[in-house]
C-alpha positions as CSV (number, residue, x, y, z in Angstrom):
1,M,-8.1,1.1,-3.4
2,P,-4.4,-0.3,-3.7
3,A,-2.6,1.7,-6.2
4,L,-4.7,4.9,-5.0
5,I,-3.3,4.0,-1.4
6,A,-0.1,3.9,-2.5
7,L,-0.3,7.0,-4.9
8,V,-1.9,9.2,-1.7
9,L,1.1,7.5,0.6
10,Y,3.5,8.5,-1.9
11,A,2.0,11.7,-2.7
12,A,2.3,12.8,0.1
13,A,6.0,11.8,0.4
14,L,6.9,13.4,-2.4
15,A,5.7,17.2,-1.0
16,A,7.3,16.6,2.0
17,L,10.6,16.2,0.1
18,A,9.8,18.9,-1.9
19,Y,9.2,21.3,0.7
20,W,12.1,20.0,2.6
21,A,15.0,19.8,-0.2
22,G,15.7,23.7,-0.2
23,D,17.0,22.9,3.5
24,I,18.2,19.7,2.9
25,A,20.9,21.1,0.2
26,V,21.5,23.4,2.4
27,W,22.7,20.5,5.1
28,A,24.5,19.1,3.2
29,T,26.4,21.4,1.6
30,P,28.1,23.8,4.0
31,F,31.4,23.9,1.9
32,A,29.1,26.4,0.3
33,D,28.0,29.2,2.8
34,D,30.6,31.1,2.1
35,W,30.9,30.5,-2.0
36,D,29.3,34.2,-3.9
37,S,26.5,34.4,-5.5
38,P,25.5,33.0,-8.4
39,W,27.8,29.9,-7.5
40,Q,25.5,28.4,-4.6
41,G,23.1,29.2,-5.7
42,L,23.8,27.2,-8.7
43,L,25.3,24.2,-7.0
44,R,22.3,23.9,-4.2
45,G,20.1,24.2,-6.4
46,L,20.5,21.4,-8.9
47,F,20.7,20.0,-5.6
48,V,17.2,20.1,-4.9
49,A,17.0,19.5,-8.4
50,L,18.5,15.9,-8.3
51,L,16.9,15.4,-4.7
52,L,13.7,15.6,-6.1
53,L,14.6,13.4,-10.0
54,G,16.0,11.2,-7.5
55,G,12.9,10.6,-5.1
56,I,10.8,10.3,-7.8
57,G,12.9,7.3,-9.6
58,F,12.8,5.6,-5.9
59,A,8.5,5.8,-6.0
60,L,8.5,4.4,-9.3
61,L,10.7,1.9,-8.3
62,T,9.0,1.0,-5.2
63,F,5.2,1.9,-6.1
64,T,4.8,-1.8,-7.5
65,A,6.4,-3.4,-4.6
66,V,3.8,-1.4,-1.9
67,A,0.8,-1.9,-4.1
68,L,1.5,-5.5,-4.5
69,L,2.0,-5.7,-1.3
70,I,-1.0,-3.8,-0.4
71,G,-3.9,-5.6,-2.8
72,D,-1.4,-8.8,-2.3
73,P,-4.5,-10.8,-1.9
74,F,-6.3,-8.3,-5.0
75,Y,-4.2,-9.0,-7.6
76,E,-3.5,-12.3,-7.0
77,A,-6.7,-13.8,-8.2
78,L,-7.1,-11.1,-11.0
79,S,-3.8,-13.0,-12.2
80,G,-5.3,-16.2,-11.5
81,R,-8.5,-15.1,-13.3
82,V,-6.3,-13.7,-16.9
83,E,-4.9,-17.5,-16.7
84,E,-7.6,-19.3,-16.5
85,S,-8.8,-17.0,-18.9
86,A,-6.0,-17.8,-21.2
87,G,-6.9,-21.4,-20.8
88,H,-4.5,-22.9,-18.2
89,C,-3.7,-21.9,-14.6
90,P,-1.8,-24.1,-12.1
91,P,-2.4,-24.0,-8.5
92,A,-1.5,-21.5,-6.8
93,P,1.0,-22.0,-4.2
94,D,-1.0,-23.3,-0.6
95,E,0.2,-20.5,1.8
96,P,-1.4,-18.7,4.7
97,L,-2.0,-14.9,4.7
98,L,0.3,-13.6,6.1
99,P,3.7,-15.7,6.2
100,G,2.7,-14.8,1.6
101,L,3.1,-11.3,2.7
102,W,5.9,-11.8,4.7
103,R,7.3,-13.6,1.4
104,S,6.8,-10.9,-0.8
105,L,8.0,-7.8,1.3
106,K,10.9,-10.3,1.1
107,E,11.6,-10.4,-2.0
108,S,10.7,-6.7,-3.4
109,V,13.2,-6.2,-0.3
110,H,15.6,-8.0,-3.1
111,V,14.5,-6.2,-5.6
112,L,14.8,-2.8,-4.3
113,S,18.1,-3.7,-3.3
114,R,19.1,-5.1,-7.1
115,A,17.8,-2.1,-8.4
116,L,19.7,0.3,-6.0
117,V,23.1,-1.1,-7.8
118,F,21.8,0.8,-10.1
119,T,19.5,4.3,-9.6
120,V,22.3,5.3,-6.8
121,P,25.6,5.4,-9.1
122,L,22.6,7.2,-12.1
123,F,22.2,9.9,-9.1
124,F,25.9,11.1,-8.8
125,L,26.4,10.4,-12.7
126,G,23.3,13.4,-13.4
127,F,25.8,16.1,-11.5
128,V,27.9,15.4,-14.8
129,P,27.5,18.2,-16.7
130,L,25.4,17.5,-20.3
131,V,25.1,13.9,-19.1
132,G,23.2,14.4,-16.4
133,Q,20.7,15.8,-18.0
134,T,20.6,12.7,-21.5
135,V,21.7,10.0,-20.9
136,V,21.0,9.3,-16.8
137,P,17.2,9.9,-17.1
138,A,16.9,7.2,-20.1
139,L,19.2,4.6,-18.8
140,G,16.9,5.3,-15.3
141,F,13.9,4.8,-17.5
142,A,15.1,1.9,-18.9
143,V,16.4,0.1,-15.2
144,A,13.0,1.3,-13.2
145,G,11.0,-0.4,-16.4
146,F,13.3,-3.4,-16.1
147,F,12.7,-4.4,-12.2
148,L,9.4,-2.7,-12.3
149,T,8.5,-5.8,-14.9
150,V,10.5,-8.4,-12.2
151,E,7.2,-6.7,-9.3
152,L,4.6,-7.2,-12.4
153,T,5.1,-11.1,-13.1
154,S,6.0,-12.4,-9.5
155,F,1.9,-13.5,-9.1
156,A,2.6,-15.7,-12.3
157,L,6.1,-17.3,-11.4
158,Q,5.4,-18.3,-8.4
159,R,2.9,-20.0,-9.0
160,R,5.2,-22.9,-11.7
161,G,7.7,-22.7,-8.7
162,I,9.6,-19.4,-9.9
163,D,11.1,-17.3,-7.4
164,V,12.7,-14.0,-7.0
165,R,16.2,-14.5,-8.3
166,G,14.7,-17.3,-10.9
167,R,12.5,-14.1,-12.6
168,L,15.5,-12.1,-12.9
169,A,17.9,-14.8,-14.2
170,L,14.2,-15.2,-17.0
171,L,13.6,-11.2,-17.2
172,R,17.5,-10.5,-18.0
173,R,17.9,-13.6,-20.6
174,R,14.6,-11.4,-22.7
175,K,15.4,-7.5,-21.4
176,M,14.2,-6.9,-24.6
177,L,11.2,-8.0,-24.1
178,A,10.9,-6.8,-20.2
179,L,12.5,-3.6,-21.0
180,G,9.6,-2.8,-23.8
181,F,6.7,-4.5,-21.0
182,G,7.7,-2.4,-18.4
183,V,9.4,1.3,-19.6
184,P,6.0,1.8,-20.7
185,V,4.1,1.3,-17.9
186,V,6.4,3.9,-16.3
187,L,6.1,6.1,-17.9
188,L,2.6,6.0,-17.7
189,F,2.7,5.7,-14.1
190,L,4.1,9.2,-14.9
191,V,0.9,10.2,-15.5
192,P,-1.2,12.0,-12.2
193,L,-3.5,9.7,-11.5
194,A,-2.7,7.5,-14.1
195,A,-1.4,4.3,-12.0
196,V,-5.0,3.8,-10.8
197,V,-5.6,2.6,-14.0
198,V,-2.6,0.9,-15.2
199,M,-2.0,-1.4,-12.5
200,P,-5.1,-3.8,-12.8
201,G,-4.0,-3.9,-16.4
202,A,-0.4,-3.9,-15.9
203,V,-0.9,-7.1,-13.6
204,A,-3.2,-8.8,-16.2
205,G,-0.4,-7.8,-18.9
206,A,2.4,-9.1,-17.0
207,T,0.2,-12.4,-16.5
208,L,0.7,-13.5,-20.2
209,L,4.0,-12.3,-20.1
210,A,4.8,-14.3,-18.4
211,R,3.6,-17.0,-19.2
212,H,4.6,-16.8,-22.8
213,L,8.8,-16.2,-21.0
214,V,8.0,-20.2,-20.0
215,G,6.1,-20.7,-22.8
216,D,2.9,-22.2,-21.1
217,D,0.8,-20.2,-23.5
218,V,-1.8,-23.6,-23.4
219,P,-4.8,-23.5,-24.9
220,A,-8.2,-23.6,-23.6
221,P,-8.9,-26.9,-23.0
222,G,-11.7,-28.4,-25.8
223,P,-14.1,-31.7,-26.3
224,A,-11.9,-34.9,-26.0
225,P,-10.8,-35.8,-29.4
226,A,-12.6,-38.8,-31.5
227,P,-11.3,-42.5,-30.6
228,P,-10.4,-43.1,-33.6
229,A,-12.8,-46.5,-35.3
230,P,-10.9,-49.6,-35.9
231,P,-10.2,-50.7,-39.3
232,A,-12.5,-51.8,-41.4
233,P,-12.5,-55.7,-41.9
234,G,-10.7,-57.0,-44.5
235,P,-11.0,-60.3,-46.8
236,P,-10.5,-64.0,-45.2
237,P,-7.4,-65.2,-45.2
238,V,-6.9,-67.8,-48.4
239,R,-5.3,-71.5,-47.7
240,A,-2.8,-73.0,-50.0
């Protein structure tokens, strides 16, 4: 349900953006009002296309944060159950619901601000012929995948006292692992309605990934080992 609610909100926002994209293009390019055809149409068509791509990219960057914020208690419980099934679950921080939601919101804004440092230049590079249609989308998916992994690993790493800056530093040291997890999830989110089904599995997978990152793959507890048997009595000492 949290992912479904977020999906409906984002679908409505993207539909509104698509509806008004032409008017936004006219407003943003007044210098092209006197251009001859077809240059005016080409410029504004390119602007509309990049605006829609930017909206989709922004949705990919923020969808997970919004879905996790809506379903914070549910996904927290899901992550904890995954850890218990894996054999070891650190205790969750003793934090009331509203302060916890406020902290999650601040951390999500922090992650988003870091992501915008990369996505804003990529948006403008999208106007470069050839590069904007090949290299830029690939880099955009990589950026979205990395920061998606940062968001999804938040539950497991917060239990271990690792804040958002610590998560960013930890995943920067394992970029390829973070990308290998996050980019396929981003691509799955592009499939209509797939995010509703994928999100719980993504939280579970990110929990196992976080355990691997911190070296916390603790085996499930088994029966206590039997104490060692006492040494067998030897022959009595011989006196000289």
